[in-house]
N, C-alpha and C positions, 0 to 999 in steps of 0.2 A: 314834734310839727310846729313850724314857725313860720310857715307862710298865710298870712292870714286870707288869701284869695281861695285856700283849699279848704274842703271840707275833712275833718275826721272822722274817720269809720272803725266803728266796732263790730265785732260780729262774731257771737257765739250759737252754738248748738247744741242739741240735745237736753238733758235734764237739767234745769239749775234749780239746785237744792240747798240746804245746810251745808253738805259736803263741799260744795264748789264755790262758796263763801269769798274765801279769800281768791278765788281765780276770778271772779267776778269782779269785786272790786279792783283787782288789777289791772284789770280789761278795762274799765270804765275809768281810768288814771289816765286822764288827757292832758298831755303838754303843751306846751306853746299856747298861742293865739288862734285857733283856727276860725275859718268863717264860721263855721258850725258844725255839728257832731250829729252823726247819723249813728244811730243802733241799731244794728241790724239783726234782730232775733229771730227770721222768718223760720229758720230750721229749728228753733226752738221748741221742744215737745211740749215740755212741762216746767212750771215755776212756780215756788213757794214762795211765803210772806219773807224767805231772806234775800230772793232776787227783788221784792219790791224793796224792800229797807234799802239796800245798795242803789237802786235806782234813785230812790229819794235822797241818799246822799248825794249823788251823783248830780242830781238836778239842781240841788241846793249851791253845790260847788258853782257849777256852769253858771247858775243865775246871777251870782257875786260877781264873775266873769264877764257877763252880758252877752254869753253865747246861746245861739238857738240849738235844739235838741229836737229831733224826730225818732220816733221808734218804729221801726218797722215789726208790727207783729203780726203772725198769721193763724197761731195756736188758739181756739176759740178758749181753749183752759185759761191761757195766760188771759187775756183779754177780760174774760169774765172774774179773774182774780184781782186785775186792776179795778173794776167795778165795783166788786165786794167789798175791796179795802177802803174804797170812797177816795181813788186817788185817780183816776182815768182822767178827769179834767185836768191835771196834774201834767199830763204829758200831749203832746201831738202824737196820734197814735195812726199809722197808715198800714193797710192791706198791701200798698203796693211801692215799690222803690222810687217808680217815677213819681206817685204822687209825694213821696216822701224827701225827694231831692226837687220837685218845685216849693214846696212849703219852705224848705229852706234857704231855697234862692231868694225867696222872697221876702223873709224873715231877715237877710242881710242888709235891705234898702234903707 
């Protein structure tokens, strides 16, 4: 995606565990310089530490590129995992897509 006025959207569902690590990494590979990135995990039912590891790698890459990221997570288990791993403050996490998009819109200014 090369248009800086556009948001990149990454959407995954189901269980994000070690068996899907390569798929997670590939999904989080953002080309170009979008205005921001919405990671839509609203339909993720389970996540383990491999998902957290890939998200941290992703966040570091976006930080180097000056891109804002918002995570849409509805699973209480996934939210607890972020908290237990001590990384919940590393991400802007939202329950509602509209809130995540508002955040990304304000982060661009």
